[in-house]
N, C-alpha and C positions, 0 to 999 in steps of 0.2 A: 694854775688852780684859783688864785684870787680873782682872776678875770671871769671865770665860770661862775663863781659865787655872786659877783656883782651883776653879771648878766641875768642870772636867775632872779635876783632880788628886783631888778628893774622890770623884768617881764611880769613878775608877780604883782608889782604895783600897778601896771597897766591893766592887768586882768581884774584886779580888785576895783579899780576906778570904773571900768566898763560895766561890771556887774552892778555897781551902785547906780549907775545911770539907767540901766535896763529896769531896775525895780521901780522907778518912778513913772513908768508908763501907765497912763490911765486906762481903766477898763471900760468897755461899753456900758451904757446906762439906758434903761428904758425911759422913754419920754411919753407924754400923754397930750393929746390935743385938748382944747377947751370946748366945753359944751355951750349951749345958748346962754346959760346963766353965768358963764365965766369960770366955772369950776372944772376940775379934771374930768375928762370923759373916760370911758372904758376902752378907748382906742389906744393900744400900745404901739409905739414906734421905736425901732432900734436907733439909738443916738450915741453920742460920745461927749465926754466932758472936756476934751482937749480943745482949746480955742483954735478955730479955723475960720476961713473967710465966709463960710456958709452956715447958717443956722439949720437945725434939724427940722425937717418938714415931713408930713405924712407921705407925700410923693417925693421922689428923688430931688426935684428942683422946684416943685410947686405944691400947692395944697396948704392946709392949715399948719401953723408952726407947732412943734411939739415942745413941751416944757418938762423939766424934772421936778419932782415933788420935794418940798422942804420938810423940815422936821414935823410940821403941823399937817402935812398932807396937801398943802396948796401947791398948785402948778405955777411956780414962779421962777424956777432956775433955768437960765438960758443954756440950751444944749446945742451941740454942733453936729453937722452931718458926718457920719463915720467915713 
């Protein structure tokens, strides 16, 4: 009987730890290319905030880079390809 209780407690600890890790997954974010004036354009691009080797671009591997908006609405946040 004590072995079953210990096994249940250990498995519960692993489940709780894995659930906490899963909740830290970043959600996709919309990025925007820059216009000729260097401001955010109306062109929306699907991006991600999780650091990866490739930045987010309008095309999959080429084209203008897309940026996330900061609190003031400026396109300055580096985003990554999903």
